ROZAKE-447084 format. One record per residue: y, x, z of N, C-alpha, C in turn. Coordinates in steps of 0.05 Angstrom, whole numbers, plus 5000, padded with zeros to 4 digits. Last residue first. Layout:
YXZYXZYXZ ...
This chain:
155618582544157618512524160318522535 152518782586151318782559153318712537 154118772638155118992621153919002594 153218382672151118592671152118822654 157418052662157318182688155218412689 156117882610158518042615158418192641 151417602621151217852604153718022608 153617192651151617372664151417632648 156616942612158017072634156117262649 152516752578154416942568155917092590 149716402612148316632601150316842591 153816032621152716182643151316432633 154515842568156715972582155716142605 149715592558150415832542152715982556 150215172596148015372598148715622582 154714892579154815022605152615242606 154914582534155514872530155315022557 154214052543151914202533152414502531 156113662590157313902577154914072568 157913052618155913202603157213432587 162213152676161413012651159213182637 163213482718162613202724161813032700 159914102718161813932705161113642711 158514772740158414482746160614342729 154515362745156815212734156314912740 153016042766152415752765154915602755 150116662771152216512758151416222756 148617212810147916932805150416782793 146217852813148517682804147417402797 143918282861143218052844145717892838 142818962869144818742871144018522851 140219522900139619292884141719072890 140319942934141519982908141019742889 138219712980140119922982141619972956 138119002965136919252973139019462975 141218592951138518522958136918772967 147718392953146018632956143318542966 150217932906149117982933147318222933 155117612875153617872872152817952900 156216982846155817142870154317402863 160316512815158616752812158516902838 161815892786161516052810159716292803 166215452755164415672751164315832777 167314802734167514982756165415202753 170714402686168614582694169414742719 172313952642172513982670170214152680 175714012578173314022595174014042625 178713622527178913802550176413782568 178413222490176813462485176913662509 181612812510179012752499177213002496 186313052529184712882547181912842536 188113302483187213472505185513312525 189412832454187413022444186313202466 193312602485190812462483188612642472 197313002480196212922506193612792504 198313012426197213252439195913182465 200412492421197912562407196712812419 205112532453203012332459200312412446 207912942427207012972455204812782462 208812682379207212922379206112972408 212212272396209612202384207712442384 216612562414215012402433212312322422 218212782365217312962387215712812408 219612322338217512482328216412662350 223912162370221611982367219212142357 227512572362226312532389223812362388 228512462308227412722316226112702344 230811952312228311992298227012252305 235711822334233411872353230811932338 239511672298239611952308237312012327 238611332242237611322269237511602281 240110972187241111192204240211152232 239010762121238210752149239211002163 239710352066241010572081240210542110 237010202007236610142035237610392051 239409961945239210181964238810081992 237609751884237909651911237409881930 241009841823239109951843239709821870 241309571757242309601784240109721801 243309681688241309641709242709661736 247009341636246509561654244309481674 248009081581245709031599245309281616 254008731557252208971560250008891579 256408221543257608481535255608711536 256007591522254307791535255208061525 260407061535259807301519258207501535 261806381532260406591547259706821528 267505931532265206071520264206291538 270005271546270305561541267905681528 270004731549269704881574270005181571 270404341509272704521514272504681539 265504091502267703951517270004131524 260704641504261904391494264204291512 261605351496260705121513262104871502 259105841453261305661459260205411474 256906481463256006201462258406031470 256407101430258206911445257206631441 252807731434253407461423255307311442 251608201458253608211438254307941427 244808021473247008211477248908211453 243907301466243007581464245307761467 242406661493244406861485243107141485 241605961496240406221492242506411482 241805391539243105571520241605831519 240004731546239205001551240405181530 242204131575242504321553241704601562 238003641600239903861606239904061583 237803011564236503251574238603461580 240602611538240502611567239202851579 241302641485238902501494238802471524 245702951479246102671475243702511485 244903421534244803341506245403041504 249303621588247003491577247303451547 251004041641251703961613249203861600 250203761707249503951686250603851659 254703691761253203561740252603761718 255203761832255703861804253903701785 254103751885256603631876257303711848 249204011888249403731898251903591888 247904521872248704331851249004051861 248605171890248504901902249604701881 245005711871247105541862246705261874 243806351899243006061899245405901890 245606851906243406821887242406531885 249206851946250306901919248106861898 249306351994247606561982248506601953 255306222029253206152010251806402001 258605992088257606212072255306122054 263405492088260705552095259605772077 268305322069268305512091265505592101 268905002026268104872050268105062074 270005221977272305171994271505042021 265405251948266405501959268705461978 263004841921262804831951263905091963 263304761867261504961877261104961907 263904171835264904311858262704501868 263004211764263604051788264704231810 257704341720260604301723261004131748 253004821698253604591715256604581719 248705051647251405051658251804791674 243205501639244205221640246905231655 240106001597241805911620242505621616 236806581581236606291579238106181603 237907171548238507021572238306731565 233807691522235007431518235607301545 232008311493233108161515234407901507 227508641472228608401459229808221480 226809081504226409111475227508881459 227709281562229409091545229109141515 221309281596223509421583225109231565 217208931613219508971630221809121617 214608441568214708721577217208761593 214807901557212308031553212208321565 217607311583218007601578215307731577 218206671549217306841571218007131563 219206001532220206271530219406431555 214405571507215705651532216605941528 211405421463214105301466215505381491 207205781468206705491473209405351479 211606281478208706221479208305931487 216306691453215806411458212806371456 219607251484217707141465217206851473 223607811503223207521500221207451479 223908251546222508251520221707961515 227208061589227608321576226408341549 230307491602227707561591228007831577 233707191655233707411636230807471628 236506571668234006731670234106941647 241506231707240506371684237906521690 246305761719243705851729242205961705 253005741732251005801712248505901726 258305311745256105451756254005491735 265305201746262805241731260805391748 270004701764268704961770266004961755 275804431734273004411740271904691746 280804551716280604471744277704441753 281404751666281304461668280904361697 281205311671283705181666283704881670 277605561729277805491700280205321696 274805881778277505851767277305811737 269705981797271305781811273905721798 263706081774266406111763268205901776 257906421788259706221798262506271788 251406531766254306601762256006371770 245106781783247006561785249806681781 238506951758241207011768242906771768 232007231752233707001756236407081767 227807551705229707571727231507331728 221907851689223307601685225107561710 219008321694221908321700223308071690 213708291691215108321666218108311669 212208171743211808441734213208491707 217507741767214807801761214608091750 222807691781221007501792218107561787 228808061796226208041782224307851797 235307791798233007881814230407851799 241108071769239007861767236607961782 247808211783245008281787243208041785 252808211735251608041756248608121759 258908501717256008521716254908361740 264508121690263208321707260208311704 269007611692268207841677266908041696 272006971685270107141699269307371681 276106771655275606651682273706821698 280806941609278407051622278206931650 283006421566283506621587280906701601 282306031529281806301520282306511541 282505521547285005631537284705921527 277505421568278305291543280805401531 275606091593276005801595276905681568 270406571586273206481581273406181584 266607061615266806771611269806701608 262407601602265207511603265307211597 257508001635258307761620261307721623 252308441640255308431641256208201623 246408381678247808331653250808311657 242808781710245308651717246908601692 236008871729238108861708240508701719 233209291780233109071761235409091741 230209521841231809551817231509311800 229309791908228809601887230609651863 230210201943228409981952227809791930 231110841954231110661931229110441936 234711022013232210971999232710791975 238211472049238611272028236011252012 239511622115237511642094237911412075 244911962148243711722138241611792116 247612422162245912302182244512052173 250312552113251812482138250112332158 244812412074247712472074249012372099 239112462036240212492063243112572061 235312031996237612221997238612222025 228111971993230811881997232812111996 222911831964224312081964227212021968 220511341958219511511980220711791979 222811341892221311191912220011381932 228511781887226111661877224811491900 234712011870233211861890230911721877 238012611857236312401847234812271870 245012801863242212821868240712591855 250813051885249512971861246613011864 256613041924253713001925252712911897 261613461947260713291925257713281925 264513462011262513571993261713371972 267913232048268913292021267013412002 265513082094266913342095268113412068 263012612079265312592096266912852096 261212652008260712652037263212652053 260912281951262712461966262012431995 256512251893258212141914259812361928 251612011849253612211855255512091876 244811931826247211851842249112091845 239811661791241611891791244211801804 233711421808236511351809238211611811 227711271779229411481787232311391785 221011071780223810981781225511211792 214910991744216711161760219511031758 211310581729210410861730212311021748 209109901731211210101737210010381741 205609631675205509711703207709921709 205409521622207609401637207609471666 201809771590201009511600203209371616 204310261582204110071559203309791568 208310361642206010411625205910211602 215210511651213010331653210710421634 220910741685218710811666216410611672 227810751690225410611697223210661676 233511041715231411071695228910931706 240210931723237610871735235510871712 246111301737244211181718241711131733 249911331779250611431752248711301731 252311001831249911001815250711091786 255411321887255611171862253011201846 257511331953255211381935255511201911 261311612005261311441981258911531963 262211582077261411712052261311512029 264611492131265511372106264811532081 260111372183261411582168262111482140 261010882232260010932205261511162192 263410762280261811002279260811072251 265510262276267310482271265910752271 261409912291261809972262263810192256 257410112343260210052337260610112307 251509872373252810032352255609932346 248309622409250709752420252209912399 244409412376245709232395248209362407 245309652308244009652334245709482354 246609242249247309452269245509432294 245209102188243909052213244609272233 247708782130248109002149246908922176 247808672061246708592087246908832105 251308892025250508612021249108502046 256609322045253809252045253408952039 262009422051260709522027257809442025 263709262101264409092078263009182052 261909682132260609422135261209252110 261310272092262810112111261409832111 260510722052259010662076260810532097 261910441988262810612011261210522035 258910481923259510341948260210541970 259910421852259310571876259810391900 257910391782259410311805258510461830 254610551742257410591738259110511761 249810051754250510301741253510321735 250809711816250409701787251209971775 247709641877249709791862248909791833 246809311936246109301908248309431892 244809522000247009501981245909501953 243409432068242409422041244809372022 242709812129244209642111242909652083 242509962198241109942173242609752155 243210392255244110182237242510192212 242610542326242010582298243310362282 243110452380245210612367244610662338 238910112398241710062407243710202389 234210302380234910032372237809962380 234110802405234610782376235410512367 232810652457235510772452236110752422 227610472448229610282458232410392452 225210942430225210712412227410512422 225711252477227111332452227311102433 222410942512225310992518226811062493 217410962487218710702493221710742497 216511522483216611352459218011092464 216411662537218511762520218811602494 211811392553214411322565216711412547 208111682522208411392519211111302530 208812212542209512152515209811852510 206812122594209612202591210512152562 201512012581203111802593206111872591 200012522559199812272543201612062555 200712862603202312902578202312652561 196812672638199712652645201512672620 192412812607192812532614195712492622 192813372603193013202579193612912585 192113482658194613552645195013392619 186913312665189013172679191813232667 184413692633184213412625186413252640 185614172662186414132635186513842627 183514252712186214152711187114092683 178614492716178614202717181414082715 176814992718178114922693178614622692 175915522764175915242757177715192733 171815992799173715932777173615642770 170116472845170316182841172516142819 165716982867167816902847167716592844 164117442917163917162907166317102889 159717932944162217882929161917602916 156918053007156817902982159617892970 152518313057155018323042154818193014 149017883101148718063078151418073063 148617523142150217763146150017963124 146217053131144517263144146017523148 150016783104149316683130147516873146 153717333074152017093073151417003101 160617513074157817563082156317303080 165417713023164517573046161717643053 170917792982168617922993167917783020 173217422924173317502952170717642961 177017152873174917342880175317422909 178616612832178916722859176516902864 182216362776180016522787180716612815 183015882728184115982753181816112768 182216032659181215932684182916032707 186715912604185216092623184415932648 186215672545187115562570185515722592 184016072512186515942504187815802528 181316602555181216362539184016262531 181317022591182117072564182216832546 179416942642182316932639183216972610 174017022636174916752641177916722637 173817582630173017412608174117122612 175517752681177117822658176417642634 171317552713174017442716175717502692 167217882695167017592690169817462693 169118372714168718342685168518042678 169118272768171718332755171418292725 163718222778165417982781168118032768 162018752767160918522752162718282754 164919052805165419082777164418862760 162418882853165218822848165918842818 157019062843157618782849160518712842 153619432799156219442813157119152818 148719322776148919562793151519572809 144618722773146918892765147019132784 140018232750140618462767143018622756 141317522746140817782733141318002752 140716832740140617062759139817312743 143916222728142716462717142816682737 143915522722144215752740142615982728 146814872707145115102702145815342720 146214662774144814742749146714692726 145914732844147514712820145914812796 143314822891143314542880144814512854 144215352904141515272896141515002883 148515602923148715512896146015392886 151615562986149115572971149515452943 156915573000155115763013152415782998 161415542943159715422963157715622975 167215942938164615892928162915752950 173615622953171715842954169015752943 178515352908176615312930174515542930 184615682894182115582884180115572908 190615462927188715672920186115542911 195715052897193715092918191715302909 198614952852199515172870197415232892 195914522830196014772815196915012832 196714132869194014232864194014492849 202214062863201214172888198314282885 202213842811203614102816202614222842 199413372820198213572802199513842807 202913112853200313172864199013392846 207213052818207513212842204813292854 204612722780205612982772206013162796 203412272809201212422799202212702791 208612072820206912172841204612342832 210211982763211712162781209912252805 206811602739206811882730208012072751 207511102762204911232762205011522757 212911012753211911012781209111122783 212911022698214311232712213311252741 209910552689208910812680210211042694 213410172713210610202722209510472714 218010232682218110282711215310332722 215910082632217010352636217110412665 214509542643212509742634213410022639 219409322655217409342676215209542669 221509362603222809512625220909532648 218009042574217809322570219409492590 219208532599216508642598216508942594 224708462590223708482618220908602618 224808412534226108642547225108682576 222207922530220908162519222108412531 226007602556223307622567221807862556 230607632524230707732552227907772563 229707892456229707672476229707792504 229308232415231808232429232008022451 224308132395224808402405227508432418 224607582376222907672398223807932411 227407142353228707402357227207542380 224606692356225606762330227307022330 223406622409221206692391222106752363 227106452447227206722438225006812419 227505922461225806092478225706382469 230705722421231805742448230105922466 227005742379229405912378230605942406 223105372396222405662393224805842392 226504922394225204992419224405292418 228104892340230104942360228905022387 222604802316224305032310226405082331 220404302329219304542342221204782338 223903952299223203912327222304162341 224804132247227104042263226404002292 222704532206221504462232223704362251 225804652163223204532158221804432183 230204872188230604632172227904492168 228105322212229305122229229604862214 226505592165224505512185225605292203 231505702142229605522128227405422147 233506052181234905802175233105602161 229806462175230006322201231406052196 230806632123228206512129228206362156 235906842132235506622113232906482118 235007272166236507042176236206802158 230807712175230907502155232407262165 231908082217230808172192231207972169 234207802261235508052251234508132224 230707332264233507302256234707572247 224207282237226007392257228807402247 218906822228221206962217223107042239 212606962260214906782256217206942244 209007382264208207132251210506952244 211207802292210107862265209307602250 212907572339214807722323213907792295 208207372361210107182348212207322332 206207902378204807732357206707532345 208608152419209508232392208208062371 206107952464208807862459209807932431 201308242463201307952458204007842451 203308762474201808702449201808412442 205508672524207208762502205908702475 200908532553203008332548204908412526 198209022554197008792540199108582534 201909302585201309392558200009172542 201409002632203908992617203509102589 196209142648196808862642199408842626 196909692656195109602635195609312628 200509662699201309802675199509712651 197409422739199709272727200609402701 193809852748192809592739195109422726 197010252767195910282740194810022730 202910052802200010082801199110102772 208209972809207410232799204410272799 208609462830209809512804208709772792 206109532880205009342860206009412832 209609892904206809962900205509782880 214209582906214209822890211309912884 212709182942213309112915213209352897 212009502989209709362978210209282949 217209692996215109882991212609742979 219709203006220609362983218409572976 217209053054216808893030217609053005 219109473087216309443082215709273057 224609373086223609633076220609613069 224908863109225908903082224709163070 218708703145221608753142222408813113 213608613164214108823145217008903144 211708533232213208433209213808673190 205208573261207908693257209208573231 202208033295202208213272205008323267 201108033365202807943343202608143320 195307883401196908093389198507983365 194207563460194307523431196207723419 189807783511192507763501192407733471 185007423549185507603526188407563517 184207043587184307323597185007523575 183506573563186106623574186406913584 178206553551180006633529182806703540 176006353598175606633592177506733570 177405823593178405973616178206273611 174805643547177705683546178805853569 168606023537170205803549173105863547 164806173481166606283501168406053511 
């Protein structure tokens, strides 16, 4: 085509989208099912580092150790949010977009489904010849046969939508026609499933904001108050206010531990007593997977062990330390490690004791070990360090770890570190006028895990909705049933029953036979 002829054609300008058009385009992209599937995949991928790497809310100590062991990669991962995945901005953006996408998919489909439910059932096709299965039987009453079939279809757990009308065939023959459909059940399940997914995400997010969780170690005969200061570790939700904590009190009366002859744990029972916020006295037993409910909180028995009660006197005979110290079990025989820090002694030196409790002590190949978790022959093996505990530096310390960088151990004349042995009721005198150590008693301790999440009921409801939705989607049928009763003579009427399903449905033939029998009056 020559340029002269092109001049005769006008060039059409493409219309500009504008702000409203671009907003509509972005919304359509965000609410597309394709993007929702991509975001679901991204949520799964984003959760992987949260399970592989230590996370600050759950294990701050492990995060600190990870940063120390990885001085180059650790700070980069921390800055990118990989050490606090589920509170990071990018993970929040993913699941917020996922919620928006799912809501954008569900809302239009729900309105479309509601309109379809209100719309009348489509009439029977003019010809049923192309549909299979199909059953033809003679009947005497055309209207009565279809009314009987309609009554049967409306009796199911999920009734059919039925339409009955009188019409004429293409040849002008009078005909009664019934149309019934059951194809809305699977779509209802699909919508219910997606609504449940959105509800799960929203409720889970709300719960992460307003819930709290704490861990407390309680020795027999002692108690703790539900306050931040009463916990050894406390994890509040992002929007949780510590003032919301109900100030109930729980005390450990006794802890019973049962073991098999081989040393395998058999049962643990914590007898507790306390006071609820309304003044109600609480006395109950807490077992593994059998928590105590009080003032909206669930108290679980998460662990147990021994807490030797020791008294340490300085060289002047004054008590420098007295109390029960929880020792952490290290193996199935309850070999337990503990640390005692004594910052106040008369000579100005601070003492640190690193100890190991052997409930049933024995010596095997010159090595002291524990043979059984019950305290049949309890012995504490300990070493004493003298110097600066580092408590005045203002840096928080782990109560189960003894920092010995600025301390020196008590040594034998040969230069080896002195190892002390003590049994219940005994007193060990320390050299150089440092005082003595007395083992008074051997109570047990219980480690309680306290959780409170007011959204758990809603979370259960959302999970049930999701499961019901997917079950209906998987087992729900899509069926259309048609029946015609056509006069073939003065007193002859032929009933034709046909059915259709877009999916394989082996029960259609039996259903057509059954409906034909109902229309004929046989059942």
